[in-house]
N, C-alpha and C positions, 0 to 999 in steps of 0.2 A: 878847502873847496873852492878857494878865491885866490885867482890869479891879480896882484894887486901892481901899479907901475905908478907913478908920480900922474900920470894923466888917465888911467881911466882902472876900473875893476872888472874883471870877468872870470864867467866860472868854468872851472875845470870839469873836465868829465865828470867826475863824481859829484860836482856843484849840479850839473846836468840833469843827472840822475837822481837823484835824489827826493827832489819836491816828490813826485808822481806818488813815490815811499811813504813818503811824510804826510800824505794827502790822504793816504788808502788810509793810514792808523784810524780816524778816529769811525771812520765805515766798520771796520774790524772791532772793532768797542760797543757800537749798534747790534753788531749782528749777534756777539758775545752775550750782551745783554738783554735782547730776543729770545736768542737759544734758552736762555738761562729762568727765563720769566713764565712759564709753566710751572716749574717747580713753585712758585710761586714766594712772599720773601724769607729773605737765610733768618734764622731764630738769633735772638739778642747775644746769644754770646758766641757766633762763626762771624770772623772776620776775615773779607777778600784783599788781601794783598795788607801792607804797611808790616811792621813791628807788633809783635805781641807783648802788652804792656805787661810789664812785671809784677806777681801777683800783689805788691804791695802799693799799686799804682804808680809809680815809677818809671822813668824810660832809662833804659837798660843803658 
């Protein structure tokens, strides 16, 4: 993503294209939360993302 030389650091083509896409990620999360909000809060036993804990409470 960067071209580095002893005198400067410049973005590569990929480095120039990535920031607008990265900035769009939080907005996409906001839209997803807004879309799910009418359904109300999830029951306590429902997890959204991340690993599910083992039955004994220890991580797998």
